[in-house]
N, C-alpha and C positions, 0 to 999 in steps of 0.2 A: 873676611867675607863681606862686610859692609863696603869696603873700598872697591872690591871686585864688582859688587852689585852696582855701585855708583858708576864705575867705569863702563860697564855693560849698558847701563841705562843711557848714559850720554852718547856712547857709540851708536846705540839703536836710534836715539833721537837724531843724530847726524845723518844716519843712513836713510831714515824715513823722510827727513826734510830735503836733504841735498841730493840723494841718489834716487829715491823712489818718488820724489816730488809730491808727497802726501801733504795735505793742508797742515800748517804749523800747529793750529789749535788741536786738531785731531791727534797729531803726532804726540804732543805734550800729554794729552789725556791717556792715550794708549800706553805710553812709556810710564806714566805715573801709576796707572792701575797695575801694570806688570811689576813695577818696583815695589809697590805696596804689598802685593800678594807674595812676591818672592822674599820679602823681608819678614813674612810671618803674620802680617795683619789680616784680620778677618774681613769679610766683605762689608759688614756694617761699618767698621772703622774706616775702611777705604772710602766708602760713600760719604761719610760725615766729613772726612778730610777733604774730599773734592768740593763739597758744599762750602766748607770753611775757607778753602783756598780761593774759590771764586769770589765769595762775598767779602772776605777779609782783604783781598787784593784790590778789588775794584773800589768798594766804598765810595768816597767822594771823588776818587780819581776819574770816574765816569763824567762827573760834572766838570772837572778841571780840563780834561782832554776835550770833551765835547764843546765847552765854551771856547777853548783855544782854537778849535777847528772853525767855529763860527766867526770868531774875530779875524782869523786869517783869510777866510773867504771874503769878508767885507773889505778888508785891506786890498786884496787882489782884484776883486770885481770893480771896485770904485776907481781904480787907477792910482790909489795912494802909493803903491809900491813904485810905480813909474815916476811919480812926482818926487819922491824921496831920492831916487837914483839920479834923475835929471839935475836936481838941486846940488847934490854932492859932487857930481862931475863938474858942474859949473864952478863950484868953489875950489876944487883941487886942480882943475886945469889939466892939460895934456901931459905935462911933465910929471905930475904926481897922480895920474889917473888911476893907477893900481890901488893906491891907498883909498881913493874915493870909492872904488868898486868894492873893496874889502869892507869899508864902513857901511856902505849901502847894503851889502849882503848880510851884514850882522844885524842892522836895524830891521830889515825886511824879514830876516830869519827868525827873529824872536817870536812874532805872532804867527808866521806861516809854517805849517808842517812841511817836512822835507820835500816830499814828492810835489806838492803844490808849489812850494817855493822854487824848486828846480824848474818846473815848467814856466813859471812866471818870469824868472830872471833870464832864461835862455834868449828870448827875443830881445831883451834889453842888452845883453852881451853882444849879440849879432849887430844890433843897430849902432851901438857905441863903437864897436870895432870898425865898422864900415865908415862911420863919420870921422873917427880919429885916424883912420888908416894905420891901425896897429894890429898885430897878430891876434887871432881869436883867443888862444890859450893864455897869452900875456894879459889879456883883459879878463878872461873867464875864470881862471884858477883863483885869483884873489877873492872874487865874489862867491864862488862855489865852496872854497875852504871855509869862509865865514858861515855859510849855510850849514855846512857839515858840523862845525863846532857848536853852533846853536842847537842842532839836532841831537848831538851827543851829550852836551854838557848842561843845557839850561832847561829847567821847568819853564813853561808848562808843556814842553814837548813830552810825548808819552813815556819814553824810556827813562829819562832822568826823573820825571815826576813819579813814576811807578817805583823806581829804585829808592827814591827818597821816602816814599810811603812805607816801603818794606823795612827800611832801616830807621824809621821814626825820626828822620832828619827834618829840620825846620826848612820849609820850602823857600821862604824869603832869604834866609841866610845862604842856602844852597845856590840860589840865583845870584846873590851878591858875590860869593866866592867864585862862582862859575864865570862871571863877567871878568873878574880879576885874572883868572887863569886863561880865559879865552883870548885876551888881547895879545900876549906874546905868541900864542899858538897860531893865531890868524896872521900875525906879522911875518912869521917864518914860513908857514905853509902857503901863504897867499902871495903878497908882493915880492918877497925875497926869493922864494922858490919859483914863482911865476916868471921872474926876470930871466931865468935860465932856459925858458921854453920857447924862445923866439925861433929856434931852428925847426920846430914842428909847424907844419903848414897844412892843417886840416882843410878839407874842401866839403863843407856841409851842403845839404840840399839848397839849391838857389832860392826856392820859394821861402824857406825858413830864413835865409840870410836877408831877404828883402822885406821883412816884416816892417810895416810902417808904425811909428809911434802914434799914440792918440794925441790929438791937438791939445795944447795947454788949456784951452777954454773948457775942455771936457773933464779936466782933472780937478780934484779937490785942492784946496790951498795947502801950502807946504806946512804951515804951523799945525793945522788940523791933522794932516797926514802923519807927521812925526808924533804928535801928541797921542793919537789913536794907537799907533804901533807900540809906543813905549809906556802907555798907561798901566798895563799889567805889571811891567817891570817896576814902575814907581810904587804901585800899591803893594806888591809882594815884598819888595826890599825895605820899604820904609815903615809899613804898618805894623809888622811884627816887632820892630824896635820901639815904635811909639806905644804899642800895647804894654810893653814892659814898664814904661814910664807912667802909663795910665791904666792899670789893670782893672779898674772898676768902671771905666767908660764903656758902655754897651755898644755905642756906635763904632768906636775905634776897634773894639773886640770883634765886631761883625766884619768890618773892613779888613781886619787882619786875617780872617779866614780865607785861604786861597780860592776856594770855590766862589765866595761872594765877591772877591776882588775881580775874578774873571767875569762874573755876571755883570758887574758894574761896567767893565771894559766893553763887553758885548753890547750892552744897552747904549753906551756912549757912542760906539761905532755905528750902531743901527740908526741913531739919530743924526749924527754929524755927517756920516758918509752915505746914509740912506735917505730917510724921510726928508731931511732938510734940503737934499739935492733932488727931490722930486720922485723918489722911489715910493711905490705904494707899500703898505704893510704886507700885502699878499706877496709881492715880489721879494721883500726882505725875508719873510718867513720861508719862502721857497728856497732862497739862497742858503739859509741856515739849515734847512732840512737836508739839502744836498751836501753841505759841509759835514754834517753828522754821519751821513751814510758812508762818507769816505774814511771815517775813523773806526767804524764798527768792527772791521777785521782786526785792526790794531788792538782794540779793547779785548777781543776774543783771545788774541795771542798773549796779552798781559794776563788774562784770566787763566789761560793754560799754564803759563809759567808759575802763577800763584799756586795752582794745584800741585805742580811738581815740587815746589818748595814745601808745601804743607805735608805732602806724603813723606818727603825726606825727614821732616821734623817729627811727624807721628811715628815713623818707623825707627827713629833713633839714629838714622844714618848721618844726619847733619851733626848731631852731638858727637858721634864717634869720630867724624872727620875733624871737627873742631878740637877735640881732645888730642888728636895726633898732630895737629898743626900748631897748636898754641905754644909748644916748646921749641918750635923751629925759630932759628935766629934770623927772621926776615920780617920786614915791615909789613903790616896788614895792607898798606897802600900798594906796595909793590906786588904782594901776593894776589890781591883782588884784581889789580890791573893785568897781571900775567894770565890769570885764569880766564878773565873776560877776553883777552886778546887771542888766546888759543881757541876758545869756543867760537869767536867771531871768524877767525880764519877757516875753521872747519865748517861752520853753518852758513855764514854770510850775512845773517841778520844781526844788526847792532842791538835791537830790542831783545831778541832771544839770548844773545850773548850776555847782556847786562843782567837780565832777570834770572837766567840760569846760574850765574855766578852768585847772586844773592841767595838763591836756594841752597847752593852747596856750602856757602860760608856763613850763613845767617847766625848760628850760635856763636861762632868765633868773633864775628864783627860786632855782635850785640854787646860783648864784654870787652871790646877793644877800647883803649884809652884815646884812640884817634877820634876826633870829632866826626860824627856820622855824615855831616855835609861834605867833608873831604873824601870820605869813602865813596859817596855817590859820584863824585867827580873822577876819582881814580878808576872806578868801574866803568863810568861813561866814556872816559878817554880810551880805556882798554878795548871797549866794544867797537871802536872805530878803526882798529888796527888792520892794515893791509886789505882793503877791499879788492876783491878779484872776481873771477868768473862766476862764483856762486852768489854774488850780491847784485840785486836789481839796480842799485845806483851805478855800478860799473857799466852795465849795459845801457842805461839811460845816457850816461856821459859818452860812451863809445858811439852810439847811434846818432845822437844829436850833433856831435862834432865830426862824425864820419871818419873815425880813426881806426887803424888796425888794432888787433888785440895787443900786439907788442907795444905800440905807442901808447895805448890806454894804460897798460901796466907801468910804463915809464913816466906817465904824467899823473893820471888820477890815483893809481894805487900808491905811488910814492907820496903824493900830497896827503892822502888819508893816513899813511904811516907817520908822516911828520906831525900831523895833527894829534895823533895818538901819543907819540913819544913826548911831544912838547906839553901835552896835558899832564902826563905823569910827572915830568920835571917841575911844572908849575905847581902841582899839588904838593910835591915833596918840599919845595921852597916855602910855600904858604904854610905848611904844617910847622915850620920853625917859628912862626909868629903868632899862631892862633892857639 
């Protein structure tokens, strides 16, 4: 019975989101309430589970995601993203331009959330393609694959940060392992796969293609641009290790907290990319407010997924599933990747796929001998599997590059699939050494 209820709940969730187009947060809430009542929970228990699911899931995640959005907004608005891209293209030259685009996309993708990053890099792709006289997809796929990897694998992006929080994984270690797994995934899905796409000749809108770059004099310095984009990476990956060596140092302990590291990064960006370059505090504050508005919907989705997980836990459904799965001769990494991949293909949202997988497998993964940081990455990579017509990213790519649905499936969807499979392979290899 619990397995049937779970199947019906997920099927209902897919129908509400993908077919009826009902808001994702409301869909999660309706399905969670229905699952709780159908499992025999009383109304009071369901209500308490909803409150615990929202509060327990968001916690300091609100701060991490919010500060991440603010940092990304500052990097984008100041021109730091363009400055990083221009410099890397200059270093790599025309011959190795794809690798420069991939590295630029990765550096930009760490602080920028996916939709914002996509909109920022598209003009850069068009400009570089026109200047170098190279096919758009040959230039664009390496950069966009790196953005996608950062979105699915790396905190402080909402989905991996939320999954890490649910699995009690160390955020800094998750980021460190994520970077290791990211590099081969980007190499294969980006430059190597992109090299096979010269036959595709998209004809985007002429006005988009002729976007002019900002003059160099208006851009921040390269050192400051890179330092600002990578400061949260440095703090998250190094401070947790330093804290273990100096457990009694209060300052190091504070810097090792992910939310505080993100706060420091935002304040640094506000100064070096904002006030030091002539922006008023009012303008900086307005920019940050706009950034937080953009992630409010994402936070609601994460909260909804947290409610779903808590209802499954309170009703005993998760425990029942875990008991039935724990004797299966299959790696938790492969199992979690596979479930996330199936939900992603059905629903379209990487965030929903990742967090729903955690809700289903939470008790099993909690007792797994596999490091939780690797489980975060396996779920994250599975949640990127085969983006198609039910994913907003699919349509963003199709419309900006003015491709047919067939060509979008042969380019974008294949690229996302490669990213997902390479992520799983990378995690399985890394698991042999950690």
